[in-house]
N, C-alpha and C positions, 0 to 999 in steps of 0.2 A: 953479276956474283955480288956487288956490293946491295943491290938490291934484297937478295936473299939473307945477305948477313944485317940490316939496316931490321930487316922482319925481327928474325932470330931476339935482336936487341929488343924490338917493341915488346915479344912476346913476354922474354926475362923479365922486363921490367914490372909487366902486368901482373907475373905470376909472385912477384917477389914483393906490391904494394898489395895484393888482391886483399889477407889478409887485414889492411889496415882499414881500405875502405868499407870492406862488411862488416868491420866493428863499427867504423864513425857510421854507418847506414842505421846500423843494430841501436846503437845509443839516442840516434838522431829516433827511432820510432818508440823508444823506451820514453822519451820523456816526452813525446807525444802522446803516449796512452799518460805517464803522470799525469799532464793538465788534463785532458778528459777526465782523469780519474779525482783529480782535485775539481773539477766545477760538480761532476758529478755529489762527493763531500760536500758539498758546500751548498747545494739545492737542497740535498736530503738535512742536514743542519737543521738552514731553515724552515724545513717543513716540521722539524721535531723527530726525525725518525734517526734516532744517534745511532741506534746497531745499522742502519746502513751505512750512514755517514762514517763510522769508524772502518767498518769495511774497506769504502773505498781508502778512505784518507792513511787504512796502512799498505795500501799496494802502492799510496805515491810514496811512503817510504822505503818501501822495498825497492821501488825502478828508478828514481831520479836522481839526479847525482848536482841538481842546483839547489843552493843552500836558501835562496827566497823559498822557494815549493815545498825543501822541506821543513821550514819555519813555520809555513802556511799550515802545512798537514800536521804539524807535529802541536800547532796553538789549536785547530781544529779536535786533535784526539784528546786534547788535556781537559776543554771547554764540552764533549760528549761523554769522557767517566767523570766531569764534575756532577754536569745535570744528573747522572745513573747514582753518583752518590759514590763512586769508584773513586776515593779521593790522594789516594796513594800512586795508584795510576796513575791520574791527574799530573799529580806531581812529577812524577816520570817524566811526564812528556811536558810538562812547561822547564824542568832543565832541560831540554833538547832544545824546545824553541830557544832559552839565553845562551847555547853552544852553538847554536847558527846566528843568532843574531844577538849580543849582549848587550846591545842598545837598545833593545825593543822596550816599550811601556804599554800595560793598558790603563785603563780610565773607567773610573764608574758612570761615566758617562755611556759608554759604549756594555759596558760588562756591571754584572751583580758587584755589590761591594764586597762580599763575600771571595769569588772569584778576586778580586782585586788582592783583598787580603794576603791570598792563599800566592798568588805568584808572586808579590814582595816579600812573602817569607821564603818562598825557593831559592831567590835570588840572592837576599841576605845570608843562610845558611849554606850555599853555594859559590858566595864572596871571592873564595880565595882558588877555586878550581876553574870558575869563568874568569877570573885574571888570566890565569897560563894558559888560555888558548885553546883550549881542546879540541881535539877533533870531533866532527861532527857524524859521523858512523852512525849510519842508522844500527835502529835496535827491533829488534822482532819482537811484541807484545803478543799474546794468548788476546783474542774475542773477548767481551763482560759476560762475568755471568749472569744470569737472567736478572732482573732490577730485584733489589730485596725489597720488601716490605716498609721499611724505612728511607727510603730511598728518597733523595731529592726531587719534587715533580717536575716532568720534563716543563721545560719552558720556550718560547723562540725568541732568544737571543741572537744578533745578525752574527756571523765574523767580521773581520773588520777585510775590507777587500771584496766582498761581496758587492752583488748586483743590488742587492737587496737593501744594504749599509748609504748604496749611495741615491736611491731614490728612495722617495716614500710609499705608504701604503695606501690605501681605502676601508671605509668600515661601510654600511650600510645598514640604516636600524628604522626600524616600525616599535613606537612605544604609544601608551596610554597612561594616561592622569586623572586621577581626581582633583578639583577644581575646590576651594573656599577661603572667605575673608572669616568666619565667623573667629578663629583664633584670635584675627586681630581688629575684629570691627569696633572694638574699644576708640579706635583712633578717629573714627568718624563716622559711628553710629549716630550721635547728635547731629549731627549734619544733615543726615540723606531721612534721616526720618520726621527731624522737624521740618524740611521742605516735602516731601511726603504729606504730614497733616496739614500742613499749610496750603497745599493747592487742594486736599479734598473740605477743609472750613472757607476755602472761595467758591468751590463750584457750590457746596450745601447753602452758601448764604446769597448768590444766588439766582437758584432752585427756590428758593422761599419769597425769596422777595418778587419774584414771577411770580406765585399762587396768592403771595398776602400785603404786599403793595409794598412798595420801596421806601419806605420809611424804617427800614430794620436796621441798626446799627449796631454791628458787633462791639462787644467789650471784654471778657476776660475770656480763656481757652486752654483748655490742657489736653494731652495726648496718650496714647498708651500704645504707640506704637511701638513693636519689637522685631528687630532685626534680623534675618537668614540669609544665606547664601549655597548653591551648588552649584556643582558644574562640573565640568569635563574637559580633557583634551586629548586629543589624539594624531599623529604626526609621522611623516616618512624624513629621516635626515642619511644626507653625505658626508660622511668626515674625512678627511686627509690629513697623514700625518707626514710632515713635511723631512723628517729624519728617520721613518720608517719603524719598527716594531719598537729598536731602542731609544725612541724617542717618547717623551711624556708630553710633550702640545700637539693639537693637532686643532684644527679647523671645522667647524661643521655648516652646512648649508642644511636648510629645512624648509617643509612646507606645514606650515599647525592647522588644524580646526580643533578652535576652541568656543563652547559655551559658558556662557556666563552669565546667572540669573541670580540679582540682588533680590529680596523680597520683604515687604515690613506689611505686619497684620497688627491690628488692635483697634484699642475705641479710639476714635474723639469725640470732645465735646466745646461744642461753640455756645456760649451764651450772649444775651443781647441786653442792651438797653432796657427796654422796654419788662425784664423778668423775663423773657421766654427761653429755651435754649434747644437744643439738637445734641442727639447725643447719635451717634453713627459707629457702628462696625467697619471700619476702613481693611480694605486690602490692596495695596500697591505693589507691583515691581516693576526691573527693569532688565531686559535681557536684548543679550547680542552676543550673536555666532559667528564672529571674527575670522576670516582666513587669511593669514597669516607669510610671511618668508622672514627667516631667519638667518643670522647668521649667530653662532657662539664660539667661543675659546676652551679648550676642556685642557687643562692638566690636571694626568692620571700619576698620584706621585710614590709611586714605584711600580713600574710598567714591566720588566721583569718579573713580577708575583703573577701570580696565577691569579690570585685574590686581589683587587686595588683597590683602596679609595681614589677620588677624583672631586675634582671642584670645576663649573664650567659658569662662563661668565656670559649673555649673550644681550644683541638686541632684537626686537623684530617689526616689522609697518606693513601696516593693511587699512583697507576702508574700515572705516567706522558705520556698520549701519547696526537698525537694532528698532526695538519698539520701549515707549515708556508707556505704563499704563494703570490705572486704579479703579477699584468701584467702591461703594460705599451703600448700605441697608440700616436705618433704625427709625427713631420717632423726633415730630416734634413739638413740644410741651407748649402749651400758651393760657396761662394761667389753668384752667379744670378739662379743656381738650387737647388732645393728641391726633396726630396722624402719622404714617407712616410715609416716610421717603426713603427714594433710592437715586443710585447715580453713578455713573462711571463714563469713562474717558478713556481712550488710547490713540496716542501718539508716533509717529513714527519717527527717529532722530532727522533726517531730513524737515519733518515739520518744524520739529524743536530749532534748528537750526534758522529755518525762515522767520521764525515769529522770534530768534535773538533768547531762546533759552541756551542753549549748547555754542560754543565755537569750533568747537573740535570737528573735522572731516578725515580723519588719520587714524586708526588702534597703532601705538603704540606700546609695545612690549619689552617689559625688561623682564628677563632670568637672569635669574644668579642660585645656584644649588650645591650640596654637597649629594656625592653620592658616592655607590659601592656596585664595582662589576668583577664577574667572576669568569674563567671561562668555562663552557659544559662541554667542549665539544673541540676538536683543531677549528681553529678561525673564528667560533661560534660564542657570544657572552650573552649573558642575563646578565642588566642591569637595575640596579635600585635608588632611587634616588629622590630626598627632600630638599625643597626651597619652594623661592619666590616666583611667582609669573602672574606677575600685578594682581594677585594673590598668594596663597599658599598654594601648593602641588603637593602631590603625593604621587611619585611615578615608576612603574615599573614597562624594561625595552629589551627585544634581541635583537641584538649585532649581529653581525660577520663580518669580517675583517677577511679581506683578500687582496 
């Protein structure tokens, strides 16, 4: 009899508490759904799909009862509407962020300065309301209209708290450059052309002594060698952004192939004490094709902009290999007689090192430049750059951010 009464009480208690248990389970399911929608919203936002992000964030607002989730969802909504040009709607959601988290702060390190100014403006305009601690009842907001022609362009700025902000992002780039020292050749043209002219004069004198006797003594000389240069560079680079898309600084590792050729052409005249002279047309060049590994640091001035200028500073290192060569052809005049003379010489850098002409066996590359990059598609950017690359470069490149 007692057993039957006990069972009856248990059934009665279960019936009484069933609605509460059901409500608790339903609330738990709603919060799980809200958390999943929040992740979906953050992911869509990071990819620049603001319409999809808004749908996910609105679902969070409609289902969650947790203030932190409400604050994050309204923050996401405010940023999405901001980038879509719906400024008044963005202000509405900023206010909801502050109602749920009155101490919330935003920084220009993470968001555009214009958004930071808007956020602070809403705080000032509603200082009295926020001080009263308004309830954070969620509001229904209709999805935005189609993006207007003058709307702010979509930018891939990261929400605080998402995995993208905590980690870095990578970029892979291919580039091609034209190389020259012509614009700055005045700094070292005299030194290089004088060195080449001396090599040609000495070779001409040795050749004439072998043909006409060893009593030739050089006196005065002159040359009209002019310097020219040409080259190219292409490479592959992998770049890492420690602060993700919101960061301006990045570190790059690259593998570069550079072709450098310096040419000197013009007349060389060597006179001798006996009154004879040799007049030849000289053609000399130095060429190297180093493969270098490089490390560079780059600072994007305004990373949130679709088109932003940047500054880069880097250093590269590789083996120094190449050739130095010259040839000449002309006339030797002695009294009323004259004879043709020609000659050439070609040496590798290894031979020049063995002869003590050069000491370096490593190619050291200094890279500094100013450039501009613009996003042309999701993650895909076009780059243009001008600067110093052991000479002057004009560079174009294509980069993909992932």
